[in-house]
C-alpha angles and dihedrals in degrees: 000000000000117000119210123249107256095262096199087061100048106153095204113042113202095026109164100191133039144157134187133202124191137194132182107238125225090195103068091181095064111113124215091249093050090047091051091052093048094046097046101035094049108041120170108284092245091058096062095071089047090054091049090052091047091050092051093049098045091049089057087056092049095252130131122274124204129233115251097221136064116263132129086344133030120270089348095305117119116243111234098175130012126186140136094265101033140024123185124197133173147088143230124251135173095262099041146343120228141184131194110206118195112191130182118199139166111243131182088263096048135271115355124197118196130187113199122185116201123190133186109193117208103189148347091293089057092051093047092046092051092047089052099047097034097088091050092045089055090055099040100048098055092039089052091049090049090057088066089070112007094184096043136085117310121251117252134204111249121235116264097036116145139050127358137080116295 
């Protein structure tokens, strides 16, 4: 069963788009920060060329690209908060602001790991950008989560994902 993002701790007030994928973890010792690093630093092999293409295209539009390796952040995304239960990554740009929230929680059925993406679009470019990358995002996030435990349960999209203010 899906658990709600802790609303009093929303890392991007005014977000107007979100989605959330969850997976039941076999490794109960994995912290949110460790999971964020594993997910973002080791994407599915087919996602790397897509990120390179994305970086080339957004730079033409004067937007920020992301590094394709782990460093001070994870997967090129700056870490804004890092703890055992929650890790927040993201940055602000002129077309949109976004946050990736990786949360680990104990549920009735065991350890649950959730990846929530929050977006606050600023203008038409932000809306067009999100419409263009959305289909790829919906493939990359669950595939990246599945790589945490290839033989385990599959990730699932939580109810309530999509448009609307958070």
